[in-house]
C-alpha positions in Angstrom: 86.7 127.2 113.9 86.2 123.5 113.3 88.4 121.0 114.9 89.2 117.4 113.8 90.1 115.4 116.9 92.3 112.4 116.1 91.4 110.0 118.9 93.4 106.9 117.7 97.2 107.0 117.6 97.6 105.6 114.1 99.2 107.0 110.9 96.3 105.9 108.7 93.7 107.6 111.1 96.0 110.7 110.9 95.9 110.6 107.1 92.1 110.3 107.3 92.0 113.5 109.3 94.2 115.3 106.7 92.0 114.1 103.9 88.9 115.2 105.8 90.4 118.6 106.4 91.5 118.9 102.7 88.1 118.2 101.3 86.1 120.1 103.9 88.3 123.2 103.0 87.6 122.6 99.3 83.8 122.3 100.0 83.7 125.5 102.1 86.8 127.5 101.6 85.9 130.2 104.2 86.3 127.9 107.1 89.2 127.5 109.5 89.8 123.8 110.2 92.5 122.4 112.6 93.6 118.9 113.3 94.4 118.1 116.9 95.3 114.9 118.8 92.7 115.2 121.5 90.3 112.7 123.1 87.9 115.4 124.3 84.4 115.9 123.1 83.7 118.5 120.4 84.4 118.9 116.7 84.8 115.8 114.5 86.2 112.9 116.5 88.0 110.4 114.3 89.2 106.9 115.5 88.6 103.3 115.9 85.5 101.9 117.5 87.5 100.7 120.5 89.1 104.1 121.1 85.7 105.9 120.9 83.9 103.3 123.1 81.4 102.5 120.4 80.4 99.1 118.8 77.8 99.9 116.2 78.4 96.6 114.3 80.6 93.5 114.5 82.5 91.7 111.7 84.1 88.2 111.5 87.7 89.5 111.5 88.4 93.1 112.4 91.9 93.1 110.8 90.6 92.3 107.3 86.9 93.0 107.4 85.8 96.7 107.1 83.0 98.4 109.2 82.3 102.0 108.7 80.5 104.5 110.9 79.7 108.2 111.0 77.2 110.3 112.9 77.8 114.0 112.1 76.4 117.5 111.9 77.9 120.3 109.8 80.4 121.1 112.5 81.2 117.8 114.3 80.4 114.3 115.3 81.9 110.8 115.2 83.7 109.2 112.2 85.0 105.8 112.9 86.0 102.4 111.7 86.7 99.0 113.1 90.3 99.2 111.9 92.4 102.2 110.7 91.7 101.5 107.0 87.9 101.6 107.8 88.3 105.0 109.3 89.7 106.3 106.1 86.9 104.6 104.1 84.4 106.2 106.6 85.7 109.7 105.8 85.4 109.1 102.1 81.9 107.6 102.5 80.9 110.7 104.5 82.2 112.9 101.7 80.4 110.8 99.0 77.1 111.1 100.8 77.7 114.9 100.9 78.1 115.1 97.1 81.9 114.5 96.6 82.6 112.4 93.6 85.8 110.7 92.4 85.1 109.6 88.8 88.5 108.4 87.8 92.1 108.6 89.2 93.8 112.0 89.3 92.7 115.6 90.3 90.8 115.9 87.0 88.5 113.0 88.1 87.3 114.8 91.2 84.0 116.7 91.7 83.9 118.5 95.0 80.7 120.5 95.6 80.7 123.8 97.6 78.7 124.0 100.8 78.7 122.7 104.4 78.2 119.1 105.5 74.7 117.9 105.9 73.8 115.9 109.0 74.7 112.4 108.0 74.4 109.1 109.7 75.5 105.6 108.5 76.7 102.2 109.5 78.2 100.2 106.5 79.6 96.7 106.3 80.8 96.1 102.7 79.3 93.1 101.1 82.7 91.9 99.9 85.7 91.4 102.1 88.2 92.2 99.3 87.4 95.0 96.8 89.9 96.2 94.2 91.5 95.8 90.7 94.5 94.0 89.4 96.6 95.9 86.9 97.9 94.4 83.7 99.2 95.8 80.4 101.2 99.0 80.2 101.1 101.8 82.7 103.4 104.4 84.2 104.3 104.8 87.9 102.1 108.0 87.9 99.1 105.9 86.7 99.7 103.3 89.6 100.2 106.0 92.2 97.0 107.8 91.1 95.1 104.6 91.1 96.2 103.7 94.6 95.1 107.2 95.9 91.8 106.8 94.1 90.7 103.3 95.2 89.7 104.1 98.8 87.8 107.1 97.7 85.4 104.8 95.9 85.3 102.3 98.7 88.0 99.7 97.5 90.4 98.3 100.0 93.1 96.6 97.9 95.3 96.9 94.8 97.0 94.1 93.1 99.7 93.9 90.5 100.1 90.9 88.2 103.9 90.8 89.0 105.9 91.3 92.2 107.4 94.4 90.5 105.7 96.5 88.0 108.8 97.0 85.9 107.3 95.0 83.0 104.4 97.4 82.8 106.7 100.4 83.0 108.8 99.0 80.1 105.7 98.4 78.0 104.5 101.9 78.7 107.8 103.4 77.8 108.0 101.4 74.6 104.6 102.4 73.5 104.8 106.1 74.4 108.5 107.0 74.0 109.7 105.1 71.0 
């Protein structure tokens, strides 16, 4: 059995653990993977640099700058970030380095290979502080939600809308698709 130990008490880190479990199960469906809130050694340890007592890299502002880190084998290791968002981005970076691909938003855009994790080590500080698109035009709520789910999988950390509320986009979408 593989365990994912959530070291940091944060909902984004807990979501990162759920995503890691989901994709590890998809990669090797014969494994049993549990998520626990435990600060002990063993398994995959997910958390903030500060909670794991590591400091592989520093950034100008830890609240808005990302720093990603992982040092794992096929059955465990450390996956961390300087802030909760960076922990989630570290999980996706680890999965990308092990062959997972997210080509476009939605389940149809996923490519998840079969097999175990390869030993992987990285420290990444993205070259841009803010990374993401701004939507315009005509789109549905499903398009927006799938895009928001997709963006961190490809290393982006923001999503912008041209208006405060996307109702203009919904109306345009409805007019073009249902009239």
